[in-house]
Biopython code that builds the backbone (N, CA, C, O; Angstrom):
import numpy as np
from Bio.PDB.StructureBuilder import StructureBuilder

atoms = [
    (1, "MET", "N", (38.619, -42.978, 23.742)),
    (1, "MET", "CA", (37.467, -42.598, 23.226)),
    (1, "MET", "C", (36.991, -44.088, 22.751)),
    (1, "MET", "O", (37.129, -44.444, 21.581)),
    (2, "LEU", "N", (36.488, -44.826, 23.631)),
    (2, "LEU", "CA", (36.031, -46.032, 23.434)),
    (2, "LEU", "C", (34.750, -46.211, 23.674)),
    (2, "LEU", "O", (34.169, -45.321, 24.296)),
    (3, "ASN", "N", (33.768, -47.772, 23.106)),
    (3, "ASN", "CA", (32.404, -47.518, 23.480)),
    (3, "ASN", "C", (31.405, -46.374, 22.451)),
    (3, "ASN", "O", (31.338, -46.078, 21.258)),
    (4, "ALA", "N", (30.708, -45.971, 23.767)),
    (4, "ALA", "CA", (29.933, -45.068, 23.003)),
    (4, "ALA", "C", (30.324, -44.197, 22.357)),
    (4, "ALA", "O", (30.149, -44.065, 21.146)),
    (5, "SER", "N", (30.896, -43.497, 23.064)),
    (5, "SER", "CA", (31.328, -42.148, 21.459)),
    (5, "SER", "C", (31.618, -43.198, 20.142)),
    (5, "SER", "O", (30.945, -43.118, 19.114)),
    (6, "ALA", "N", (32.634, -44.119, 20.308)),
    (6, "ALA", "CA", (32.990, -45.257, 19.116)),
    (6, "ALA", "C", (31.948, -45.363, 17.976)),
    (6, "ALA", "O", (31.674, -45.003, 16.831)),
    (7, "ALA", "N", (31.442, -46.286, 19.320)),
    (7, "ALA", "CA", (29.782, -46.696, 18.370)),
    (7, "ALA", "C", (29.126, -45.695, 17.645)),
    (7, "ALA", "O", (29.072, -46.053, 16.469)),
    (8, "ALA", "N", (28.410, -44.200, 17.874)),
    (8, "ALA", "CA", (27.950, -42.982, 17.920)),
    (8, "ALA", "C", (28.672, -42.875, 16.496)),
    (8, "ALA", "O", (27.934, -42.886, 15.511)),
    (9, "LEU", "N", (29.858, -42.786, 16.334)),
    (9, "LEU", "CA", (30.765, -42.527, 15.496)),
    (9, "LEU", "C", (30.271, -42.885, 14.355)),
    (9, "LEU", "O", (29.593, -42.394, 13.452)),
    (10, "MET", "N", (30.862, -44.025, 14.663)),
    (10, "MET", "CA", (30.438, -45.267, 13.089)),
    (10, "MET", "C", (29.088, -45.510, 12.665)),
    (10, "MET", "O", (28.739, -46.008, 11.595)),
    (11, "LEU", "N", (28.123, -44.976, 13.920)),
    (11, "LEU", "CA", (26.797, -45.115, 13.053)),
    (11, "LEU", "C", (26.515, -43.851, 12.567)),
    (11, "LEU", "O", (25.446, -43.803, 11.959)),
    (12, "GLN", "N", (27.190, -42.709, 12.644)),
    (12, "GLN", "CA", (27.510, -41.379, 11.666)),
    (12, "GLN", "C", (27.726, -41.582, 10.331)),
    (12, "GLN", "O", (27.035, -40.963, 9.520)),
    (13, "GLY", "N", (28.847, -42.597, 9.850)),
    (13, "GLY", "CA", (29.722, -43.138, 9.112)),
    (13, "GLY", "C", (31.083, -42.670, 9.151)),
    (13, "GLY", "O", (31.677, -42.282, 8.146)),
    (14, "PHE", "N", (31.617, -42.707, 10.392)),
    (14, "PHE", "CA", (32.922, -42.131, 10.366)),
    (14, "PHE", "C", (33.807, -43.726, 10.396)),
    (14, "PHE", "O", (33.363, -44.726, 10.958)),
    (15, "ASP", "N", (34.912, -43.668, 9.777)),
    (15, "ASP", "CA", (35.654, -44.790, 10.234)),
    (15, "ASP", "C", (36.602, -44.367, 11.734)),
    (15, "ASP", "O", (37.578, -43.634, 11.897)),
    (16, "VAL", "N", (35.806, -45.191, 12.654)),
    (16, "VAL", "CA", (37.047, -45.194, 13.903)),
    (16, "VAL", "C", (37.773, -46.175, 14.107)),
    (16, "VAL", "O", (37.672, -47.346, 13.738)),
    (17, "ARG", "N", (38.736, -45.500, 14.892)),
    (17, "ARG", "CA", (39.965, -46.739, 15.373)),
    (17, "ARG", "C", (40.053, -46.461, 17.133)),
    (17, "ARG", "O", (39.985, -45.395, 17.745)),
    (18, "THR", "N", (40.192, -47.573, 17.535)),
    (18, "THR", "CA", (40.229, -47.082, 19.370)),
    (18, "THR", "C", (41.754, -47.560, 19.537)),
    (18, "THR", "O", (42.565, -48.022, 18.735)),
    (19, "ALA", "N", (41.809, -47.273, 20.844)),
    (19, "ALA", "CA", (43.201, -47.671, 21.554)),
    (19, "ALA", "C", (43.034, -48.092, 23.048)),
    (19, "ALA", "O", (41.907, -47.626, 23.217)),
    (20, "ILE", "N", (43.305, -48.546, 24.031)),
    (20, "ILE", "CA", (43.421, -49.372, 24.797)),
    (20, "ILE", "C", (44.108, -48.215, 25.775)),
    (20, "ILE", "O", (43.719, -48.092, 26.936)),
    (21, "ASP", "N", (45.162, -47.371, 25.218)),
    (21, "ASP", "CA", (46.076, -46.778, 26.188)),
    (21, "ASP", "C", (46.846, -45.966, 25.580)),
    (21, "ASP", "O", (46.704, -46.265, 24.394)),
    (22, "GLY", "N", (47.590, -45.105, 25.651)),
    (22, "GLY", "CA", (47.821, -43.870, 25.199)),
    (22, "GLY", "C", (49.047, -44.121, 24.562)),
    (22, "GLY", "O", (49.082, -43.330, 23.619)),
    (23, "LEU", "N", (49.830, -44.638, 24.569)),
    (23, "LEU", "CA", (50.750, -45.684, 23.777)),
    (23, "LEU", "C", (50.447, -46.146, 23.076)),
    (23, "LEU", "O", (51.175, -46.095, 22.085)),
    (24, "ALA", "N", (48.957, -47.107, 22.944)),
    (24, "ALA", "CA", (48.602, -47.932, 21.782)),
    (24, "ALA", "C", (47.674, -46.534, 20.409)),
    (24, "ALA", "O", (47.362, -46.342, 19.234)),
    (25, "ALA", "N", (47.665, -46.067, 21.560)),
    (25, "ALA", "CA", (46.901, -44.323, 20.267)),
    (25, "ALA", "C", (48.057, -43.679, 20.039)),
    (25, "ALA", "O", (47.868, -43.018, 19.018)),
    (26, "LEU", "N", (48.972, -43.536, 20.365)),
    (26, "LEU", "CA", (49.904, -42.728, 19.769)),
    (26, "LEU", "C", (50.799, -43.659, 18.611)),
    (26, "LEU", "O", (51.366, -43.040, 17.710)),
    (27, "THR", "N", (50.880, -44.815, 18.655)),
    (27, "THR", "CA", (51.123, -46.300, 17.472)),
    (27, "THR", "C", (50.254, -45.976, 16.826)),
    (27, "THR", "O", (50.596, -45.458, 15.763)),
    (28, "ALA", "N", (49.174, -46.057, 17.011)),
    (28, "ALA", "CA", (48.046, -45.976, 16.040)),
    (28, "ALA", "C", (47.763, -44.857, 14.915)),
    (28, "ALA", "O", (47.286, -45.145, 13.817)),
    (29, "ILE", "N", (48.145, -43.412, 15.350)),
    (29, "ILE", "CA", (48.133, -42.085, 14.806)),
    (29, "ILE", "C", (49.192, -42.396, 13.939)),
    (29, "ILE", "O", (49.316, -42.064, 12.760)),
    (30, "GLN", "N", (49.940, -43.062, 14.636)),
    (30, "GLN", "CA", (51.283, -42.793, 13.498)),
    (30, "GLN", "C", (50.994, -43.545, 12.553)),
    (30, "GLN", "O", (50.978, -42.873, 11.522)),
    (31, "HIS", "N", (50.775, -44.510, 12.379)),
    (31, "HIS", "CA", (50.221, -45.627, 11.369)),
    (31, "HIS", "C", (49.578, -45.716, 10.337)),
    (31, "HIS", "O", (49.608, -46.217, 9.213)),
    (32, "TRP", "N", (48.561, -44.668, 11.456)),
    (32, "TRP", "CA", (47.085, -44.413, 10.480)),
    (32, "TRP", "C", (46.811, -43.166, 9.858)),
    (32, "TRP", "O", (45.968, -42.908, 8.998)),
    (33, "HIS", "N", (47.683, -42.392, 10.442)),
    (33, "HIS", "CA", (47.344, -40.887, 9.779)),
    (33, "HIS", "C", (45.863, -40.618, 9.503)),
    (33, "HIS", "O", (45.232, -40.610, 8.445)),
    (34, "PRO", "N", (45.337, -40.305, 11.322)),
    (34, "PRO", "CA", (44.378, -39.965, 10.984)),
    (34, "PRO", "C", (43.897, -38.321, 10.454)),
    (34, "PRO", "O", (44.734, -37.436, 10.275)),
    (35, "ASP", "N", (42.872, -38.183, 10.313)),
    (35, "ASP", "CA", (42.899, -36.661, 9.743)),
    (35, "ASP", "C", (42.013, -35.946, 11.193)),
    (35, "ASP", "O", (41.760, -34.741, 11.169)),
    (36, "ILE", "N", (41.641, -36.705, 12.264)),
    (36, "ILE", "CA", (41.289, -36.011, 13.696)),
    (36, "ILE", "C", (41.372, -37.453, 14.315)),
    (36, "ILE", "O", (41.110, -38.502, 13.727)),
    (37, "ALA", "N", (41.944, -37.247, 16.109)),
    (37, "ALA", "CA", (41.945, -37.891, 16.880)),
    (37, "ALA", "C", (41.085, -37.488, 18.094)),
    (37, "ALA", "O", (40.637, -36.359, 18.296)),
    (38, "LEU", "N", (40.981, -38.178, 18.588)),
    (38, "LEU", "CA", (40.003, -38.005, 20.092)),
    (38, "LEU", "C", (40.514, -38.750, 20.730)),
    (38, "LEU", "O", (40.523, -39.956, 20.482)),
    (39, "LEU", "N", (41.163, -38.117, 21.884)),
    (39, "LEU", "CA", (42.211, -38.440, 23.096)),
    (39, "LEU", "C", (41.273, -37.786, 24.465)),
    (39, "LEU", "O", (40.668, -36.755, 24.763)),
    (40, "ASP", "N", (41.634, -39.239, 25.091)),
    (40, "ASP", "CA", (41.282, -38.977, 26.353)),
    (40, "ASP", "C", (42.483, -38.310, 27.254)),
    (40, "ASP", "O", (43.640, -38.431, 26.853)),
    (41, "ILE", "N", (42.232, -37.679, 28.346)),
    (41, "ILE", "CA", (43.713, -37.049, 29.004)),
    (41, "ILE", "C", (44.290, -38.129, 29.627)),
    (41, "ILE", "O", (45.487, -38.417, 29.610)),
    (42, "GLU", "N", (42.938, -39.024, 30.464)),
    (42, "GLU", "CA", (43.578, -39.432, 31.581)),
    (42, "GLU", "C", (43.578, -41.015, 30.972)),
    (42, "GLU", "O", (42.770, -41.826, 31.426)),
    (43, "MET", "N", (44.564, -41.407, 29.885)),
    (43, "MET", "CA", (44.889, -42.862, 29.927)),
    (43, "MET", "C", (46.111, -43.343, 30.353)),
    (43, "MET", "O", (47.237, -42.886, 30.158)),
    (44, "PRO", "N", (45.611, -44.703, 31.195)),
    (44, "PRO", "CA", (47.146, -45.242, 30.990)),
    (44, "PRO", "C", (48.342, -45.314, 29.781)),
    (44, "PRO", "O", (48.270, -45.005, 28.592)),
    (45, "LYS", "N", (49.900, -46.053, 30.886)),
    (45, "LYS", "CA", (51.209, -45.524, 30.055)),
    (45, "LYS", "C", (51.199, -44.961, 29.471)),
    (45, "LYS", "O", (51.851, -45.509, 28.582)),
    (46, "MET", "N", (50.721, -43.408, 28.882)),
    (46, "MET", "CA", (50.790, -42.521, 28.454)),
    (46, "MET", "C", (49.451, -41.763, 28.335)),
    (46, "MET", "O", (48.463, -42.249, 27.786)),
    (47, "ASP", "N", (49.497, -40.457, 28.926)),
    (47, "ASP", "CA", (48.373, -39.461, 28.820)),
    (47, "ASP", "C", (48.075, -38.892, 27.727)),
    (47, "ASP", "O", (48.917, -38.940, 26.830)),
    (48, "GLY", "N", (46.785, -38.187, 27.484)),
    (48, "GLY", "CA", (46.484, -37.545, 26.482)),
    (48, "GLY", "C", (47.610, -36.484, 25.454)),
    (48, "GLY", "O", (48.002, -36.555, 24.290)),
    (49, "ARG", "N", (47.892, -35.326, 26.832)),
    (49, "ARG", "CA", (48.418, -34.856, 26.670)),
    (49, "ARG", "C", (49.849, -35.044, 26.496)),
    (49, "ARG", "O", (50.607, -34.074, 26.457)),
    (50, "ALA", "N", (50.236, -36.183, 26.394)),
    (50, "ALA", "CA", (51.954, -36.571, 26.394)),
    (50, "ALA", "C", (51.753, -37.252, 24.554)),
    (50, "ALA", "O", (52.640, -37.138, 23.708)),
    (51, "VAL", "N", (50.540, -37.852, 24.334)),
    (51, "VAL", "CA", (50.244, -38.195, 22.830)),
    (51, "VAL", "C", (50.306, -37.237, 22.117)),
    (51, "VAL", "O", (50.918, -37.327, 21.052)),
    (52, "ALA", "N", (49.758, -36.179, 22.459)),
    (52, "ALA", "CA", (49.146, -34.692, 21.669)),
    (52, "ALA", "C", (50.844, -34.218, 21.330)),
    (52, "ALA", "O", (51.224, -33.906, 20.201)),
    (53, "ARG", "N", (51.878, -34.246, 22.752)),
    (53, "ARG", "CA", (53.080, -33.617, 22.493)),
    (53, "ARG", "C", (53.941, -34.416, 21.349)),
    (53, "ARG", "O", (54.652, -34.014, 20.429)),
    (54, "ASN", "N", (53.717, -35.201, 21.624)),
    (54, "ASN", "CA", (54.308, -36.553, 21.090)),
    (54, "ASN", "C", (53.943, -36.692, 19.143)),
    (54, "ASN", "O", (54.640, -37.214, 18.272)),
    (55, "VAL", "N", (52.665, -36.026, 19.033)),
    (55, "VAL", "CA", (52.216, -36.337, 17.343)),
    (55, "VAL", "C", (52.511, -35.123, 16.721)),
    (55, "VAL", "O", (52.733, -34.968, 15.520)),
    (56, "ARG", "N", (52.501, -34.122, 17.743)),
    (56, "ARG", "CA", (53.155, -32.721, 17.012)),
    (56, "ARG", "C", (54.423, -32.455, 16.479)),
    (56, "ARG", "O", (54.756, -31.670, 15.591)),
    (57, "ALA", "N", (55.181, -33.357, 17.268)),
    (57, "ALA", "CA", (56.787, -33.195, 17.049)),
    (57, "ALA", "C", (57.086, -34.268, 16.229)),
    (57, "ALA", "O", (58.200, -34.134, 15.724)),
    (58, "MET", "N", (56.350, -35.572, 15.813)),
    (58, "MET", "CA", (56.529, -36.530, 14.834)),
    (58, "MET", "C", (56.019, -36.459, 13.655)),
    (58, "MET", "O", (56.493, -36.934, 12.623)),
    (59, "ILE", "N", (55.074, -35.884, 13.778)),
    (59, "ILE", "CA", (53.981, -36.052, 12.222)),
    (59, "ILE", "C", (54.210, -34.582, 11.662)),
    (59, "ILE", "O", (54.133, -33.461, 12.166)),
    (60, "SER", "N", (54.542, -35.102, 10.327)),
    (60, "SER", "CA", (54.632, -33.488, 9.928)),
    (60, "SER", "C", (53.372, -32.961, 9.167)),
    (60, "SER", "O", (52.423, -33.018, 9.950)),
    (61, "GLU", "N", (53.057, -32.560, 8.174)),
    (61, "GLU", "CA", (51.966, -32.119, 8.004)),
    (61, "GLU", "C", (51.529, -33.242, 7.071)),
    (61, "GLU", "O", (52.398, -34.067, 6.788)),
    (62, "PRO", "N", (50.107, -33.422, 6.461)),
    (62, "PRO", "CA", (49.387, -32.361, 7.566)),
    (62, "PRO", "C", (49.057, -32.984, 8.627)),
    (62, "PRO", "O", (48.870, -34.196, 8.732)),
    (63, "GLN", "N", (48.956, -32.001, 9.622)),
    (63, "GLN", "CA", (48.776, -33.231, 11.249)),
    (63, "GLN", "C", (47.061, -33.049, 11.392)),
    (63, "GLN", "O", (46.289, -32.150, 11.057)),
    (64, "PRO", "N", (46.870, -34.484, 12.121)),
    (64, "PRO", "CA", (45.590, -34.038, 12.562)),
    (64, "PRO", "C", (44.723, -33.412, 13.474)),
    (64, "PRO", "O", (45.201, -33.330, 14.606)),
    (65, "LEU", "N", (43.804, -33.031, 13.357)),
    (65, "LEU", "CA", (43.415, -32.608, 14.551)),
    (65, "LEU", "C", (43.079, -32.862, 15.572)),
    (65, "LEU", "O", (42.189, -33.698, 15.411)),
    (66, "LEU", "N", (43.206, -32.685, 16.582)),
    (66, "LEU", "CA", (43.391, -33.300, 18.060)),
    (66, "LEU", "C", (42.313, -32.655, 19.134)),
    (66, "LEU", "O", (42.206, -31.471, 19.453)),
    (67, "ILE", "N", (41.781, -33.443, 19.455)),
    (67, "ILE", "CA", (40.204, -33.099, 20.486)),
    (67, "ILE", "C", (40.365, -33.912, 21.716)),
    (67, "ILE", "O", (40.503, -35.124, 21.555)),
    (68, "ALA", "N", (40.368, -33.376, 23.057)),
    (68, "ALA", "CA", (40.382, -34.390, 24.007)),
    (68, "ALA", "C", (38.990, -34.489, 24.520)),
    (68, "ALA", "O", (38.229, -33.554, 24.268)),
    (69, "LEU", "N", (38.591, -35.439, 25.164)),
    (69, "LEU", "CA", (37.256, -35.690, 25.985)),
    (69, "LEU", "C", (37.834, -35.947, 27.033)),
    (69, "LEU", "O", (38.765, -36.749, 26.973)),
    (70, "THR", "N", (37.502, -35.401, 28.217)),
    (70, "THR", "CA", (38.075, -35.660, 29.468)),
    (70, "THR", "C", (36.987, -34.894, 30.406)),
    (70, "THR", "O", (36.180, -33.978, 30.250)),
    (71, "ALA", "N", (37.467, -35.918, 31.661)),
    (71, "ALA", "CA", (36.466, -35.269, 32.869)),
    (71, "ALA", "C", (37.094, -34.156, 33.401)),
    (71, "ALA", "O", (36.776, -33.597, 34.451)),
    (72, "LEU", "N", (38.016, -33.840, 32.635)),
    (72, "LEU", "CA", (38.985, -32.666, 33.504)),
    (72, "LEU", "C", (38.358, -31.102, 32.448)),
    (72, "LEU", "O", (38.354, -30.794, 31.256)),
    (73, "THR", "N", (37.739, -30.262, 34.211)),
    (73, "THR", "CA", (37.021, -28.773, 32.990)),
    (73, "THR", "C", (37.528, -27.847, 33.528)),
    (73, "THR", "O", (36.990, -26.780, 33.232)),
    (74, "SER", "N", (38.433, -27.772, 34.277)),
    (74, "SER", "CA", (39.020, -26.101, 35.025)),
    (74, "SER", "C", (39.396, -25.673, 33.464)),
    (74, "SER", "O", (39.405, -26.185, 32.345)),
    (75, "ILE", "N", (39.741, -24.236, 34.192)),
    (75, "ILE", "CA", (40.429, -23.249, 32.938)),
    (75, "ILE", "C", (41.780, -23.885, 33.008)),
    (75, "ILE", "O", (42.264, -24.050, 31.888)),
    (76, "ALA", "N", (42.235, -24.131, 33.612)),
    (76, "ALA", "CA", (43.876, -24.772, 34.157)),
    (76, "ALA", "C", (44.050, -26.033, 33.332)),
    (76, "ALA", "O", (45.101, -26.286, 32.744)),
    (77, "ASP", "N", (42.751, -26.982, 33.308)),
    (77, "ASP", "CA", (43.102, -28.062, 32.555)),
    (77, "ASP", "C", (42.491, -27.839, 30.783)),
    (77, "ASP", "O", (42.138, -28.882, 30.233)),
    (78, "ARG", "N", (42.406, -26.798, 30.129)),
    (78, "ARG", "CA", (41.561, -26.476, 28.764)),
    (78, "ARG", "C", (42.838, -25.692, 28.656)),
    (78, "ARG", "O", (43.164, -25.620, 27.471)),
    (79, "LEU", "N", (43.961, -24.872, 29.720)),
    (79, "LEU", "CA", (45.162, -24.437, 29.274)),
    (79, "LEU", "C", (46.533, -24.946, 28.567)),
    (79, "LEU", "O", (47.474, -24.731, 27.803)),
    (80, "ALA", "N", (45.630, -26.076, 29.759)),
    (80, "ALA", "CA", (46.997, -27.267, 29.419)),
    (80, "ALA", "C", (46.683, -28.357, 28.366)),
    (80, "ALA", "O", (47.635, -28.979, 27.894)),
    (81, "SER", "N", (45.534, -28.612, 27.995)),
    (81, "SER", "CA", (45.212, -29.497, 26.743)),
    (81, "SER", "C", (45.839, -28.197, 25.529)),
    (81, "SER", "O", (46.658, -28.599, 24.703)),
    (82, "ILE", "N", (45.533, -27.100, 25.494)),
    (82, "ILE", "CA", (45.593, -26.350, 24.382)),
    (82, "ILE", "C", (47.680, -26.136, 24.110)),
    (82, "ILE", "O", (48.291, -26.061, 23.044)),
    (83, "GLN", "N", (48.098, -26.108, 25.214)),
    (83, "GLN", "CA", (49.274, -26.297, 25.039)),
    (83, "GLN", "C", (49.740, -27.134, 24.814)),
    (83, "GLN", "O", (50.760, -26.815, 24.203)),
    (84, "ALA", "N", (49.638, -28.710, 24.957)),
    (84, "ALA", "CA", (49.748, -29.645, 24.580)),
    (84, "ALA", "C", (50.008, -30.098, 22.923)),
    (84, "ALA", "O", (50.650, -30.945, 22.301)),
    (85, "GLY", "N", (49.258, -29.184, 22.699)),
    (85, "GLY", "CA", (48.773, -29.381, 21.236)),
    (85, "GLY", "C", (47.227, -29.807, 20.465)),
    (85, "GLY", "O", (46.933, -30.021, 19.289)),
    (86, "PHE", "N", (46.424, -29.809, 21.750)),
    (86, "PHE", "CA", (45.157, -30.189, 21.309)),
    (86, "PHE", "C", (44.309, -28.755, 20.694)),
    (86, "PHE", "O", (44.384, -27.620, 21.164)),
    (87, "ASN", "N", (43.644, -29.125, 19.721)),
    (87, "ASN", "CA", (43.057, -28.186, 18.887)),
    (87, "ASN", "C", (41.517, -27.565, 20.071)),
    (87, "ASN", "O", (41.083, -26.474, 20.442)),
    (88, "TYR", "N", (41.230, -28.738, 20.238)),
    (88, "TYR", "CA", (39.770, -28.257, 21.172)),
    (88, "TYR", "C", (39.630, -29.731, 22.561)),
    (88, "TYR", "O", (40.060, -30.883, 22.611)),
    (89, "HIS", "N", (38.835, -28.898, 23.449)),
    (89, "HIS", "CA", (38.928, -29.863, 24.552)),
    (89, "HIS", "C", (37.647, -29.783, 24.877)),
    (89, "HIS", "O", (37.171, -28.662, 24.701)),
    (90, "PHE", "N", (37.049, -30.449, 25.218)),
    (90, "PHE", "CA", (35.704, -31.407, 25.681)),
    (90, "PHE", "C", (35.476, -31.903, 26.410)),
    (90, "PHE", "O", (35.890, -33.061, 26.470)),
    (91, "SER", "N", (34.655, -31.362, 27.474)),
    (91, "SER", "CA", (34.435, -31.905, 28.878)),
    (91, "SER", "C", (33.155, -33.011, 28.984)),
    (91, "SER", "O", (31.987, -32.843, 28.632)),
    (92, "LYS", "N", (33.849, -34.311, 29.649)),
    (92, "LYS", "CA", (32.160, -35.311, 29.696)),
    (92, "LYS", "C", (31.372, -34.913, 30.619)),
    (92, "LYS", "O", (31.555, -34.145, 31.563)),
    (93, "PRO", "N", (30.474, -35.499, 30.271)),
    (93, "PRO", "CA", (29.819, -35.955, 29.246)),
    (93, "PRO", "C", (30.070, -35.261, 28.587)),
    (93, "PRO", "O", (29.952, -34.130, 29.058)),
    (94, "VAL", "N", (30.591, -35.307, 27.058)),
    (94, "VAL", "CA", (30.642, -35.151, 26.019)),
    (94, "VAL", "C", (29.068, -34.930, 24.644)),
    (94, "VAL", "O", (28.488, -35.826, 24.031)),
    (95, "GLN", "N", (28.778, -33.127, 24.582)),
    (95, "GLN", "CA", (27.309, -33.106, 24.488)),
    (95, "GLN", "C", (28.002, -33.476, 22.896)),
    (95, "GLN", "O", (28.848, -32.849, 22.258)),
    (96, "PHE", "N", (27.125, -35.001, 22.501)),
    (96, "PHE", "CA", (27.765, -35.018, 21.170)),
    (96, "PHE", "C", (27.365, -34.766, 19.737)),
    (96, "PHE", "O", (28.039, -35.129, 18.773)),
    (97, "GLU", "N", (25.939, -33.959, 19.652)),
    (97, "GLU", "CA", (25.606, -33.016, 19.049)),
    (97, "GLU", "C", (26.942, -31.832, 18.529)),
    (97, "GLU", "O", (27.283, -31.751, 17.349)),
    (98, "ALA", "N", (27.489, -31.099, 19.490)),
    (98, "ALA", "CA", (28.789, -30.528, 19.724)),
    (98, "ALA", "C", (30.129, -30.819, 18.948)),
    (98, "ALA", "O", (30.879, -30.092, 18.296)),
    (99, "LEU", "N", (30.147, -32.364, 19.317)),
    (99, "LEU", "CA", (31.547, -32.468, 18.993)),
    (99, "LEU", "C", (31.251, -33.222, 17.448)),
    (99, "LEU", "O", (32.162, -33.467, 16.657)),
    (100, "LEU", "N", (29.509, -33.597, 17.143)),
    (100, "LEU", "CA", (29.721, -34.322, 15.939)),
    (100, "LEU", "C", (29.665, -32.597, 14.493)),
    (100, "LEU", "O", (29.916, -32.746, 13.297)),
    (101, "ARG", "N", (29.316, -31.330, 15.095)),
    (101, "ARG", "CA", (29.644, -30.291, 14.688)),
    (101, "ARG", "C", (30.726, -29.949, 14.454)),
    (101, "ARG", "O", (30.720, -29.454, 13.327)),
    (102, "THR", "N", (31.486, -29.929, 14.791)),
    (102, "THR", "CA", (32.873, -29.868, 14.949)),
    (102, "THR", "C", (33.780, -30.329, 14.392)),
    (102, "THR", "O", (34.805, -29.757, 14.021)),
    (103, "LEU", "N", (33.319, -32.007, 14.224)),
    (103, "LEU", "CA", (34.055, -32.921, 13.396)),
    (103, "LEU", "C", (33.823, -32.512, 11.693)),
    (103, "LEU", "O", (34.604, -32.382, 10.751)),
    (104, "ASP", "N", (32.520, -32.406, 11.826)),
    (104, "ASP", "CA", (31.750, -31.837, 9.832)),
    (104, "ASP", "C", (32.449, -30.423, 9.642)),
    (104, "ASP", "O", (32.728, -30.149, 8.475)),
    (105, "PHE", "N", (32.763, -29.517, 10.576)),
    (105, "PHE", "CA", (33.462, -28.545, 10.655)),
    (105, "PHE", "C", (34.750, -28.337, 9.862)),
    (105, "PHE", "O", (35.151, -27.383, 9.196)),
    (106, "HIS", "N", (35.189, -29.348, 10.100)),
    (106, "HIS", "CA", (36.843, -29.884, 9.637)),
    (106, "HIS", "C", (37.081, -31.158, 8.580)),
    (106, "HIS", "O", (38.090, -31.580, 8.015)),
    (107, "LEU", "N", (36.022, -31.471, 8.579)),
    (107, "LEU", "CA", (36.433, -32.674, 7.815)),
    (107, "LEU", "C", (35.124, -32.753, 6.394)),
    (107, "LEU", "O", (33.896, -32.664, 6.387)),
    (108, "ASP", "N", (36.130, -32.954, 5.365)),
    (108, "ASP", "CA", (35.417, -33.094, 4.129)),
    (108, "ASP", "C", (34.402, -34.292, 3.951)),
    (108, "ASP", "O", (34.641, -35.482, 4.161)),
    (109, "PRO", "N", (32.783, -33.517, 3.358)),
    (109, "PRO", "CA", (32.051, -34.500, 3.767)),
    (109, "PRO", "C", (32.239, -36.346, 2.734)),
    (109, "PRO", "O", (31.551, -37.364, 2.808)),
    (110, "SER", "N", (32.988, -36.145, 2.221)),
    (110, "SER", "CA", (32.839, -37.230, 0.614)),
    (110, "SER", "C", (33.945, -38.235, 1.805)),
    (110, "SER", "O", (33.888, -39.442, 1.572)),
    (111, "LEU", "N", (34.936, -37.809, 3.054)),
    (111, "LEU", "CA", (35.646, -38.569, 4.009)),
    (111, "LEU", "C", (34.889, -39.621, 4.783)),
    (111, "LEU", "O", (35.366, -40.640, 5.284)),
    (112, "ARG", "N", (33.445, -39.153, 4.803)),
    (112, "ARG", "CA", (32.757, -39.905, 5.829)),
    (112, "ARG", "C", (32.649, -41.352, 4.910)),
    (112, "ARG", "O", (32.107, -42.349, 5.388)),
]
sb = StructureBuilder()
sb.init_structure("model")
sb.init_model(0)
sb.init_chain("A")
sb.init_seg("    ")
for serial, (resi, resn, name, xyz) in enumerate(atoms, 1):
    if name == "N":
        sb.init_residue(resn, " ", resi, " ")
    sb.init_atom(name, np.array(xyz, "f"), 0.0, 1.0, " ", f" {name:<3s}", serial, name[0])
structure = sb.get_structure()
């Protein structure tokens, strides 16, 4: 979740961290303990679904909300994301307003 999405979320007041690949994303999640993690499915070194499975297995409560942002759009892709541990699956191009509503629904406004 680099570049435009990260910049747009920063402009909305979110504390955003980015990672260059799935392994770096998993390491960041383990150290930072975010409330929400936005992950692409197709990442180098470790795909987003593997990251999600690892997060669910390694992190105790509170578990972060996991959101897939991906070009994969089929029903089978969505089901695979949910089975891997994602709470939401957004297809690219992501409708930013829908993503923002989802984030706002799950976050305490004081955390921005």
